[in-house]
N, C-alpha and C positions, 0 to 999 in steps of 0.2 A: 696495223692490226696484226695481232699475234694469234696463231692457231691455239685451240684449247690445250692447256697443260704445257705450253711452250716455255713457261717460266719455272716449271718444276724440274728438279734434278740439279746437275752441276751448276755452279754460279755462272751467270752470263752478264754481259754488259752491252749497252747500246750507246754508241758515241756518235756525235754529229760534229761536223767541221764547217765553219763558215769563214770564208776569206773576207776579212773586213778592210783590206788595204788594196791599193791599185796593184795589179799584177802584170800590167803591160810590159814593163821593162824586163821582168823575169821571164815572161813568155817569149819575148823577142830574143833573149839570150839563149833559152832552151832551143828555140827554132834554129838559130844560127849554129849551135853545137850539133844539132841533128843533121843539118844540111852539110856541115863539114865532115860528118862521119865520126865526130868525137863523142857522140852520144848514141848508144845503141837503142833503137826503138823497135821492139818486137811487135809486129802487126800480125794478129791472128785472124782477123776478119776485115774485109774491105768491101764496100758496096755503095750504091746510091742512097742519098738521103731518104728516099721514099721507103727504103727497107729498114728504117730505124727500129721498128718493132722487132724484126728478126734479129738485129744486132743486139738490142737490149736483152732479148730472151736468151740469146747465146751467152752473153756475159753473165746474166743472173744464174743461168744453169751451169756455169763453169765449163762450157763447151768450147771456150776460146782461150788459147794460151797466148797472152799478149794483149795488145790494144785493139779496139775496133775503130776503124776509120770510115767516116761517112763522107762521101763525095758530094760536095755542094756545087751546083752549076754556077758559072760566072755570070750568066745573063739574068 
């Protein structure tokens, strides 16, 4: 849903991205690189899963520089 007159003015575009292929191997490689310190992962917000709304709001509001990490309990 766009606010009134959101499409008036300079040209804008809306793009979506869908991952249509298995990403498990790629994610495993990225995780390994991050664990080895070969990949810089900037974390700007970290907190428990229950604070998802707060994390999403901070990301949408551009109040976070880097990634938001949600902590999911093991049990």
